[in-house]
PDB file of N, H, CA, C and O in Angstrom:
ATOM      1  N   UNK A   1      58.016  80.686 129.771  1.00  0.00           N
ATOM      2  CA  UNK A   1      57.043  79.310 129.566  1.00  0.00           C
ATOM      3  C   UNK A   1      58.233  78.418 129.331  1.00  0.00           C
ATOM      4  O   UNK A   1      59.355  78.639 128.875  1.00  0.00           O
ATOM      5  N   UNK A   2      57.573  77.231 129.831  1.00  0.00           N
ATOM      6  H   UNK A   2      56.662  77.051 130.201  1.00  0.00           H
ATOM      7  CA  UNK A   2      58.427  76.282 130.176  1.00  0.00           C
ATOM      8  C   UNK A   2      58.845  75.742 128.817  1.00  0.00           C
ATOM      9  O   UNK A   2      58.594  76.715 128.106  1.00  0.00           O
ATOM     10  N   UNK A   3      59.513  74.432 127.694  1.00  0.00           N
ATOM     11  H   UNK A   3      59.716  73.641 128.271  1.00  0.00           H
ATOM     12  CA  UNK A   3      60.413  73.253 127.925  1.00  0.00           C
ATOM     13  C   UNK A   3      60.215  72.566 127.564  1.00  0.00           C
ATOM     14  O   UNK A   3      61.363  72.263 127.240  1.00  0.00           O
ATOM     15  N   UNK A   4      59.224  71.230 126.942  1.00  0.00           N
ATOM     16  H   UNK A   4      58.292  71.477 127.205  1.00  0.00           H
ATOM     17  CA  UNK A   4      59.305  70.288 127.842  1.00  0.00           C
ATOM     18  C   UNK A   4      59.993  69.386 126.317  1.00  0.00           C
ATOM     19  O   UNK A   4      59.270  69.673 125.362  1.00  0.00           O
ATOM     20  N   UNK A   5      60.606  68.875 126.092  1.00  0.00           N
ATOM     21  H   UNK A   5      61.193  68.642 126.867  1.00  0.00           H
ATOM     22  CA  UNK A   5      61.209  67.102 125.375  1.00  0.00           C
ATOM     23  C   UNK A   5      60.410  66.039 125.523  1.00  0.00           C
ATOM     24  O   UNK A   5      60.425  65.498 126.629  1.00  0.00           O
ATOM     25  N   UNK A   6      59.817  65.666 124.810  1.00  0.00           N
ATOM     26  H   UNK A   6      59.805  66.106 123.911  1.00  0.00           H
ATOM     27  CA  UNK A   6      58.771  64.542 124.730  1.00  0.00           C
ATOM     28  C   UNK A   6      59.743  63.283 124.085  1.00  0.00           C
ATOM     29  O   UNK A   6      60.242  63.340 122.961  1.00  0.00           O
ATOM     30  N   UNK A   7      59.912  62.081 125.080  1.00  0.00           N
ATOM     31  H   UNK A   7      59.506  62.035 125.993  1.00  0.00           H
ATOM     32  CA  UNK A   7      60.048  61.288 123.914  1.00  0.00           C
ATOM     33  C   UNK A   7      58.798  59.580 124.856  1.00  0.00           C
ATOM     34  O   UNK A   7      57.615  59.747 125.154  1.00  0.00           O
ATOM     35  N   UNK A   8      59.601  58.161 125.087  1.00  0.00           N
ATOM     36  H   UNK A   8      60.561  58.026 124.845  1.00  0.00           H
ATOM     37  CA  UNK A   8      57.907  57.693 125.154  1.00  0.00           C
ATOM     38  C   UNK A   8      58.800  56.437 124.671  1.00  0.00           C
ATOM     39  O   UNK A   8      59.667  56.467 123.797  1.00  0.00           O
ATOM     40  N   UNK A   9      58.430  55.428 125.368  1.00  0.00           N
ATOM     41  H   UNK A   9      57.726  55.403 126.078  1.00  0.00           H
ATOM     42  CA  UNK A   9      58.711  53.836 125.350  1.00  0.00           C
ATOM     43  C   UNK A   9      57.596  52.770 124.081  1.00  0.00           C
ATOM     44  O   UNK A   9      56.529  52.176 124.239  1.00  0.00           O
ATOM     45  N   UNK A  10      58.276  52.903 123.192  1.00  0.00           N
ATOM     46  H   UNK A  10      59.143  53.385 123.064  1.00  0.00           H
ATOM     47  CA  UNK A  10      58.206  52.944 121.941  1.00  0.00           C
ATOM     48  C   UNK A  10      57.371  51.494 121.829  1.00  0.00           C
ATOM     49  O   UNK A  10      56.611  50.974 121.012  1.00  0.00           O
ATOM     50  N   UNK A  11      57.901  51.180 123.008  1.00  0.00           N
ATOM     51  H   UNK A  11      58.518  51.602 123.671  1.00  0.00           H
ATOM     52  CA  UNK A  11      57.469  49.109 123.007  1.00  0.00           C
ATOM     53  C   UNK A  11      56.492  49.393 123.544  1.00  0.00           C
ATOM     54  O   UNK A  11      55.886  48.348 123.304  1.00  0.00           O
ATOM     55  N   UNK A  12      55.584  50.162 124.279  1.00  0.00           N
ATOM     56  H   UNK A  12      56.076  51.011 124.474  1.00  0.00           H
ATOM     57  CA  UNK A  12      54.376  50.807 124.712  1.00  0.00           C
ATOM     58  C   UNK A  12      53.479  50.315 123.853  1.00  0.00           C
ATOM     59  O   UNK A  12      52.600  49.464 123.983  1.00  0.00           O
ATOM     60  N   UNK A  13      54.013  51.323 122.485  1.00  0.00           N
ATOM     61  H   UNK A  13      54.727  52.015 122.380  1.00  0.00           H
ATOM     62  CA  UNK A  13      52.754  51.039 120.900  1.00  0.00           C
ATOM     63  C   UNK A  13      53.124  49.650 120.530  1.00  0.00           C
ATOM     64  O   UNK A  13      52.200  49.594 119.718  1.00  0.00           O
ATOM     65  N   UNK A  14      53.572  48.698 120.442  1.00  0.00           N
ATOM     66  H   UNK A  14      54.323  48.743 121.101  1.00  0.00           H
ATOM     67  CA  UNK A  14      54.257  47.600 119.284  1.00  0.00           C
ATOM     68  C   UNK A  14      54.913  46.918 119.564  1.00  0.00           C
ATOM     69  O   UNK A  14      55.595  47.658 120.272  1.00  0.00           O
ATOM     70  N   UNK A  15      55.796  45.156 119.697  1.00  0.00           N
ATOM     71  H   UNK A  15      55.242  44.555 119.121  1.00  0.00           H
ATOM     72  CA  UNK A  15      56.404  44.776 119.958  1.00  0.00           C
ATOM     73  C   UNK A  15      57.718  44.575 118.728  1.00  0.00           C
ATOM     74  O   UNK A  15      58.820  44.027 118.746  1.00  0.00           O
ATOM     75  N   UNK A  16      56.879  45.382 117.640  1.00  0.00           N
ATOM     76  H   UNK A  16      55.984  45.827 117.625  1.00  0.00           H
ATOM     77  CA  UNK A  16      57.449  45.339 116.559  1.00  0.00           C
ATOM     78  C   UNK A  16      57.976  46.729 115.900  1.00  0.00           C
ATOM     79  O   UNK A  16      57.252  47.681 115.607  1.00  0.00           O
ATOM     80  N   UNK A  17      59.579  46.643 115.702  1.00  0.00           N
ATOM     81  H   UNK A  17      60.167  45.870 115.940  1.00  0.00           H
ATOM     82  CA  UNK A  17      59.940  48.086 115.570  1.00  0.00           C
ATOM     83  C   UNK A  17      59.004  48.623 114.522  1.00  0.00           C
ATOM     84  O   UNK A  17      58.113  49.428 114.792  1.00  0.00           O
ATOM     85  N   UNK A  18      59.192  48.241 113.551  1.00  0.00           N
ATOM     86  H   UNK A  18      59.916  47.587 113.333  1.00  0.00           H
ATOM     87  CA  UNK A  18      57.817  49.389 112.786  1.00  0.00           C
ATOM     88  C   UNK A  18      57.008  50.048 112.736  1.00  0.00           C
ATOM     89  O   UNK A  18      56.808  51.056 112.058  1.00  0.00           O
ATOM     90  N   UNK A  19      55.910  49.063 114.152  1.00  0.00           N
ATOM     91  H   UNK A  19      56.073  48.244 114.703  1.00  0.00           H
ATOM     92  CA  UNK A  19      55.318  50.253 113.883  1.00  0.00           C
ATOM     93  C   UNK A  19      55.619  50.620 115.231  1.00  0.00           C
ATOM     94  O   UNK A  19      54.635  50.774 115.955  1.00  0.00           O
ATOM     95  N   UNK A  20      56.799  50.805 115.765  1.00  0.00           N
ATOM     96  H   UNK A  20      57.598  50.680 115.177  1.00  0.00           H
ATOM     97  CA  UNK A  20      57.023  51.742 116.784  1.00  0.00           C
ATOM     98  C   UNK A  20      57.147  53.058 116.537  1.00  0.00           C
ATOM     99  O   UNK A  20      56.651  54.077 117.018  1.00  0.00           O
ATOM    100  N   UNK A  21      57.933  52.811 115.663  1.00  0.00           N
ATOM    101  H   UNK A  21      58.336  51.983 115.272  1.00  0.00           H
ATOM    102  CA  UNK A  21      58.604  53.774 114.465  1.00  0.00           C
ATOM    103  C   UNK A  21      56.959  55.296 114.456  1.00  0.00           C
ATOM    104  O   UNK A  21      56.882  56.502 114.688  1.00  0.00           O
ATOM    105  N   UNK A  22      55.783  53.930 113.947  1.00  0.00           N
ATOM    106  H   UNK A  22      55.845  52.950 113.759  1.00  0.00           H
ATOM    107  CA  UNK A  22      55.347  53.950 112.881  1.00  0.00           C
ATOM    108  C   UNK A  22      54.057  55.072 113.911  1.00  0.00           C
ATOM    109  O   UNK A  22      53.335  55.933 113.409  1.00  0.00           O
ATOM    110  N   UNK A  23      54.112  54.717 115.300  1.00  0.00           N
ATOM    111  H   UNK A  23      54.699  54.017 115.709  1.00  0.00           H
ATOM    112  CA  UNK A  23      53.419  55.391 116.797  1.00  0.00           C
ATOM    113  C   UNK A  23      53.892  56.043 116.426  1.00  0.00           C
ATOM    114  O   UNK A  23      53.343  56.539 115.442  1.00  0.00           O
ATOM    115  N   UNK A  24      55.657  56.809 116.925  1.00  0.00           N
ATOM    116  H   UNK A  24      56.103  56.407 117.724  1.00  0.00           H
ATOM    117  CA  UNK A  24      55.786  57.732 117.037  1.00  0.00           C
ATOM    118  C   UNK A  24      55.738  59.074 116.313  1.00  0.00           C
ATOM    119  O   UNK A  24      55.539  60.095 116.971  1.00  0.00           O
ATOM    120  N   UNK A  25      55.914  59.126 114.954  1.00  0.00           N
ATOM    121  H   UNK A  25      56.076  58.297 114.420  1.00  0.00           H
ATOM    122  CA  UNK A  25      56.037  59.672 113.870  1.00  0.00           C
ATOM    123  C   UNK A  25      54.139  60.424 114.299  1.00  0.00           C
ATOM    124  O   UNK A  25      53.855  61.609 114.470  1.00  0.00           O
ATOM    125  N   UNK A  26      53.341  59.397 114.347  1.00  0.00           N
ATOM    126  H   UNK A  26      53.573  58.434 114.208  1.00  0.00           H
ATOM    127  CA  UNK A  26      52.032  59.549 114.266  1.00  0.00           C
ATOM    128  C   UNK A  26      52.300  60.354 115.625  1.00  0.00           C
ATOM    129  O   UNK A  26      52.465  59.159 115.383  1.00  0.00           O
ATOM    130  N   UNK A  27      52.487  60.983 116.617  1.00  0.00           N
ATOM    131  H   UNK A  27      52.353  61.954 116.814  1.00  0.00           H
ATOM    132  CA  UNK A  27      52.844  62.010 117.545  1.00  0.00           C
ATOM    133  C   UNK A  27      53.408  62.247 117.960  1.00  0.00           C
ATOM    134  O   UNK A  27      53.654  62.008 119.142  1.00  0.00           O
ATOM    135  N   UNK A  28      54.316  63.278 116.725  1.00  0.00           N
ATOM    136  H   UNK A  28      54.116  63.472 115.764  1.00  0.00           H
ATOM    137  CA  UNK A  28      55.496  64.281 116.596  1.00  0.00           C
ATOM    138  C   UNK A  28      56.756  63.765 118.237  1.00  0.00           C
ATOM    139  O   UNK A  28      57.188  64.540 119.090  1.00  0.00           O
ATOM    140  N   UNK A  29      56.954  62.530 118.144  1.00  0.00           N
ATOM    141  H   UNK A  29      56.603  61.900 117.451  1.00  0.00           H
ATOM    142  CA  UNK A  29      57.329  62.211 119.605  1.00  0.00           C
ATOM    143  C   UNK A  29      58.882  61.652 118.698  1.00  0.00           C
ATOM    144  O   UNK A  29      58.844  60.805 117.805  1.00  0.00           O
ATOM    145  N   UNK A  30      60.265  62.396 119.208  1.00  0.00           N
ATOM    146  H   UNK A  30      60.296  63.084 119.933  1.00  0.00           H
ATOM    147  CA  UNK A  30      61.159  62.364 117.824  1.00  0.00           C
ATOM    148  C   UNK A  30      62.422  61.640 118.738  1.00  0.00           C
ATOM    149  O   UNK A  30      63.637  61.665 118.537  1.00  0.00           O
ATOM    150  N   UNK A  31      61.651  61.008 119.791  1.00  0.00           N
ATOM    151  H   UNK A  31      60.665  60.988 119.954  1.00  0.00           H
ATOM    152  CA  UNK A  31      63.503  60.989 120.813  1.00  0.00           C
ATOM    153  C   UNK A  31      62.456  59.457 121.391  1.00  0.00           C
ATOM    154  O   UNK A  31      61.245  59.521 121.599  1.00  0.00           O
ATOM    155  N   UNK A  32      63.417  58.028 121.571  1.00  0.00           N
ATOM    156  H   UNK A  32      64.401  57.976 121.402  1.00  0.00           H
ATOM    157  CA  UNK A  32      62.689  57.068 122.018  1.00  0.00           C
ATOM    158  C   UNK A  32      63.210  56.722 123.147  1.00  0.00           C
ATOM    159  O   UNK A  32      64.236  57.363 123.373  1.00  0.00           O
ATOM    160  N   UNK A  33      62.789  55.580 124.384  1.00  0.00           N
ATOM    161  H   UNK A  33      61.955  55.059 124.201  1.00  0.00           H
ATOM    162  CA  UNK A  33      63.502  55.608 125.347  1.00  0.00           C
ATOM    163  C   UNK A  33      63.020  53.569 124.864  1.00  0.00           C
ATOM    164  O   UNK A  33      61.942  52.976 124.847  1.00  0.00           O
ATOM    165  N   UNK A  34      64.972  52.969 124.448  1.00  0.00           N
ATOM    166  H   UNK A  34      65.847  53.451 124.463  1.00  0.00           H
ATOM    167  CA  UNK A  34      64.024  51.766 124.114  1.00  0.00           C
ATOM    168  C   UNK A  34      64.445  51.181 125.593  1.00  0.00           C
ATOM    169  O   UNK A  34      65.131  51.583 126.533  1.00  0.00           O
ATOM    170  N   UNK A  35      63.412  49.647 125.193  1.00  0.00           N
ATOM    171  H   UNK A  35      62.855  49.321 124.430  1.00  0.00           H
ATOM    172  CA  UNK A  35      63.384  48.419 126.744  1.00  0.00           C
ATOM    173  C   UNK A  35      63.120  47.066 125.586  1.00  0.00           C
ATOM    174  O   UNK A  35      63.669  45.988 125.811  1.00  0.00           O
ATOM    175  N   UNK A  36      62.274  47.247 124.411  1.00  0.00           N
ATOM    176  H   UNK A  36      61.828  48.124 124.229  1.00  0.00           H
ATOM    177  CA  UNK A  36      62.242  45.496 123.618  1.00  0.00           C
ATOM    178  C   UNK A  36      61.991  46.425 122.026  1.00  0.00           C
ATOM    179  O   UNK A  36      61.687  47.569 121.686  1.00  0.00           O
ATOM    180  N   UNK A  37      62.255  45.425 121.531  1.00  0.00           N
ATOM    181  H   UNK A  37      62.502  44.496 121.807  1.00  0.00           H
ATOM    182  CA  UNK A  37      62.751  46.218 120.025  1.00  0.00           C
ATOM    183  C   UNK A  37      62.599  44.535 118.864  1.00  0.00           C
ATOM    184  O   UNK A  37      63.485  43.822 118.394  1.00  0.00           O
ATOM    185  N   UNK A  38      61.288  44.460 118.782  1.00  0.00           N
ATOM    186  H   UNK A  38      60.568  45.039 119.163  1.00  0.00           H
ATOM    187  CA  UNK A  38      61.263  43.093 117.667  1.00  0.00           C
ATOM    188  C   UNK A  38      60.691  41.811 118.916  1.00  0.00           C
ATOM    189  O   UNK A  38      60.096  40.853 118.423  1.00  0.00           O
ATOM    190  N   UNK A  39      60.860  41.817 120.324  1.00  0.00           N
ATOM    191  H   UNK A  39      61.344  42.595 120.725  1.00  0.00           H
ATOM    192  CA  UNK A  39      59.629  41.331 120.396  1.00  0.00           C
ATOM    193  C   UNK A  39      61.179  41.181 122.177  1.00  0.00           C
ATOM    194  O   UNK A  39      61.080  40.992 123.389  1.00  0.00           O
ATOM    195  N   UNK A  40      62.352  41.418 121.172  1.00  0.00           N
ATOM    196  H   UNK A  40      62.432  41.571 120.187  1.00  0.00           H
ATOM    197  CA  UNK A  40      63.498  41.450 121.749  1.00  0.00           C
ATOM    198  C   UNK A  40      63.998  42.544 123.312  1.00  0.00           C
ATOM    199  O   UNK A  40      63.913  43.772 123.322  1.00  0.00           O
ATOM    200  N   UNK A  41      64.374  41.894 124.202  1.00  0.00           N
ATOM    201  H   UNK A  41      64.443  40.896 124.194  1.00  0.00           H
ATOM    202  CA  UNK A  41      64.580  42.915 125.708  1.00  0.00           C
ATOM    203  C   UNK A  41      65.858  43.807 124.719  1.00  0.00           C
ATOM    204  O   UNK A  41      66.638  43.247 123.948  1.00  0.00           O
ATOM    205  N   UNK A  42      65.813  44.971 124.934  1.00  0.00           N
ATOM    206  H   UNK A  42      65.180  45.425 125.560  1.00  0.00           H
ATOM    207  CA  UNK A  42      67.160  46.135 124.357  1.00  0.00           C
ATOM    208  C   UNK A  42      68.468  45.303 125.689  1.00  0.00           C
ATOM    209  O   UNK A  42      69.528  45.734 125.235  1.00  0.00           O
ATOM    210  N   UNK A  43      68.696  44.788 126.434  1.00  0.00           N
ATOM    211  H   UNK A  43      67.835  44.437 126.802  1.00  0.00           H
ATOM    212  CA  UNK A  43      70.330  44.296 126.931  1.00  0.00           C
ATOM    213  C   UNK A  43      70.715  42.992 126.211  1.00  0.00           C
ATOM    214  O   UNK A  43      71.585  42.291 126.728  1.00  0.00           O
ATOM    215  N   UNK A  44      69.881  42.442 124.553  1.00  0.00           N
ATOM    216  H   UNK A  44      69.174  43.011 124.133  1.00  0.00           H
ATOM    217  CA  UNK A  44      70.211  40.970 124.442  1.00  0.00           C
ATOM    218  C   UNK A  44      70.813  42.060 123.218  1.00  0.00           C
ATOM    219  O   UNK A  44      71.492  41.317 122.509  1.00  0.00           O
ATOM    220  N   UNK A  45      70.880  43.269 122.713  1.00  0.00           N
ATOM    221  H   UNK A  45      70.329  43.873 123.288  1.00  0.00           H
ATOM    222  CA  UNK A  45      71.373  43.130 121.419  1.00  0.00           C
ATOM    223  C   UNK A  45      73.034  43.491 121.718  1.00  0.00           C
ATOM    224  O   UNK A  45      73.132  43.943 122.859  1.00  0.00           O
ATOM    225  N   UNK A  46      73.800  43.450 121.315  1.00  0.00           N
ATOM    226  H   UNK A  46      73.721  43.083 120.388  1.00  0.00           H
ATOM    227  CA  UNK A  46      75.586  43.308 121.890  1.00  0.00           C
ATOM    228  C   UNK A  46      75.376  43.466 120.436  1.00  0.00           C
ATOM    229  O   UNK A  46      74.612  43.054 119.563  1.00  0.00           O
ATOM    230  N   UNK A  47      77.266  44.911 120.677  1.00  0.00           N
ATOM    231  H   UNK A  47      77.887  45.245 121.386  1.00  0.00           H
ATOM    232  CA  UNK A  47      77.317  46.098 119.830  1.00  0.00           C
ATOM    233  C   UNK A  47      78.587  44.878 118.380  1.00  0.00           C
ATOM    234  O   UNK A  47      78.996  45.389 117.337  1.00  0.00           O
TER     235      UNK A  47
END
């Protein structure tokens, strides 16, 4: 049987990071593909 690893675009659930994490946890998804966090595109974040 094949093993699949699921990830998600969490911003599809909510623009707010806390709500994104809640949605991921509720669906037992442990990996995230970040695009937008708190309404800001991930490319706008700097180290």
